[in-house]
C-alpha positions in Angstrom: 9.2 26.1 -7.7 6.6 23.9 -5.7 3.4 25.9 -4.1 4.3 26.4 -0.6 2.0 24.2 0.9 3.4 21.5 -1.1 6.9 22.5 0.1 4.9 22.0 4.0 3.8 18.6 2.7 7.2 17.4 1.7 8.8 18.6 5.1 6.1 16.9 6.7 7.0 13.7 5.5 10.7 14.0 5.8 10.0 14.5 9.7 7.6 11.3 9.4 10.5 9.7 8.1 12.7 11.2 10.4 10.1 10.3 13.4 10.1 6.4 12.4 14.1 5.8 12.1 15.0 2.4 13.8 11.8 0.5 13.9 12.3 -3.1 13.5 9.1 -5.0 11.8 8.5 -6.7 15.3 8.3 -3.6 16.9 6.6 -1.7 14.0 3.6 -4.2 14.2 3.1 -3.9 17.4 -0.1 -2.8 19.1 -1.1 -1.1 21.9 -4.7 -1.1 22.2 -6.8 1.1 21.4 -4.0 2.5 18.9 -3.0 1.1 15.8 0.7 -0.2 14.9 3.1 2.0 13.5 3.4 -0.1 10.0 -0.8 0.2 9.9 0.0 4.6 10.2 2.1 3.8 7.6 0.0 2.3 5.2 -2.8 4.4 6.1 -0.8 7.4 5.1 0.1 6.0 1.9 -4.1 5.3 1.4 -4.6 9.0 2.3 -2.2 10.3 -0.3 -3.3 7.7 -3.0 -6.8 8.9 -2.4 -6.6 12.2 -2.7 -3.4 12.8 -5.1 -3.7 9.5 -7.6 -7.3 8.5 -7.4 -9.1 11.5 -7.3 -7.2 13.8 -8.6 -5.9 11.5 -11.5 -8.2 8.1 -11.3 -5.3 5.8 -10.6 -5.5 3.8 -7.7 -2.2 1.4 -8.0 -1.9 -0.2 -4.7 -5.9 -1.0 -3.9 -5.1 -3.3 -1.3 -5.0 0.3 0.8 -8.4 0.3 0.6 -9.4 -2.4 2.8 -6.0 -3.1 4.6 -5.1 0.4 6.1 -8.1 2.5 5.2 -10.2 4.9 7.7 -13.0 2.5 9.5 -11.5 -0.5 7.7 -10.6 -3.4 11.0 -7.3 -3.2 12.5 -4.2 -5.1 10.4 -0.8 -5.7 11.7 1.0 -5.4 8.1 4.5 -6.3 7.5 6.7 -2.8 7.4 8.8 -3.0 4.5 5.8 -3.6 3.2 4.3 -0.6 3.9 7.3 1.6 3.5 7.8 0.4 0.0 3.8 1.5 -0.9 4.3 4.4 0.8 7.3 5.3 -1.3 5.9 4.5 -4.0 2.3 6.5 -3.8 4.1 9.5 -2.5 7.1 9.1 -5.2 4.0 8.8 -7.9 2.2 11.7 -6.4 4.8 14.5 -6.6 4.5 14.8 -10.2 0.9 15.8 -9.8 1.9 17.9 -6.5 4.7 19.8 -8.4 2.3 21.2 -10.7 -0.6 22.6 -8.4 -1.1 26.2 -8.7 -3.7 27.9 -6.4 -6.1 27.7 -9.1 -6.2 23.9 -8.7 -5.8 24.0 -5.0 -9.0 25.8 -4.8 -10.9 23.5 -7.1 -12.9 20.3 -6.1 -12.4 17.1 -6.4 -15.3 15.2 -8.6 -15.8 11.4 -7.5 -18.4 9.3 -9.2 -19.4 12.4 -11.1 -20.1 14.5 -7.8 -18.5 17.5 -6.8 -17.1 16.7 -3.3 -17.9 20.0 -0.8 -14.0 20.1 -0.2 -10.8 22.4 -2.4 -7.5 20.2 -3.3 -6.4 22.9 -0.8 -8.2 21.7 1.8 -7.1 18.0 1.4 -3.5 19.4 1.6 -3.9 20.7 4.8 -6.2 17.9 5.7 -2.7 15.3 4.6 -0.2 17.4 6.3 -1.9 17.7 9.7 -2.9 13.9 9.4 0.8 13.0 9.2 1.5 15.1 12.3 -1.4 13.4 14.1 -0.1 10.1 13.3 3.9 11.1 14.0 2.9 11.9 17.5 1.2 8.7 17.6 3.8 6.9 17.0 6.0 9.0 18.7 3.8 7.7 21.9 4.3 4.1 20.6 7.9 3.9 20.4 8.4 5.4 24.0 5.3 2.7 25.2 8.3 0.1 23.5 10.8 1.3 25.3 13.0 3.7 22.7 14.3 7.1 23.8 16.6 9.6 22.2 13.6 10.0 20.0 13.2 13.1 17.8 11.9 16.0 20.7 10.9 18.9 18.6 10.1 19.7 14.6 13.3 19.6 12.3 14.7 22.3 10.4 12.0 23.6 9.1 13.6 26.9 8.9 16.2 25.9 6.3 13.7 23.4 4.5 10.6 24.9 4.6 10.6 28.4 5.8 7.7 30.4 5.3 7.4 32.2 1.9 4.7 34.3 0.5 2.8 32.9 -2.3 4.4 34.4 -5.4 
């Protein structure tokens, strides 16, 4: 069984998917300044997961284009939604075996980048990723409202059955 924090990340990912259902490519690429567009948000979260779980944890960067297209601090972009979803799915799928194997000991360890130990633990990165999804999901819901979408998800989904609180074993 995956660590309880990994279960929470997976639930958050499913809520991200639920919150972005039914968006056209044109809508996903529309910017309401100063916000980024929804397709960028999708790619940005793929960039973060790739950075933490593939690059930092395993030395793999299958989608280096994310480092210039959707990385924090890079110029704004409006990438195709289908491409960002394809990459997001590939990154999250590639990250899952690593995440499934995490135990508290690994979550308490620090990433090493270019021979330097970072002053943050993998556990903190896992929390940061989960909270980052919720931040951008709220932003995306605001964008959807500006686009005139109605009937949007009103609250967090079925957390009681899909990701309930469980004490660490």
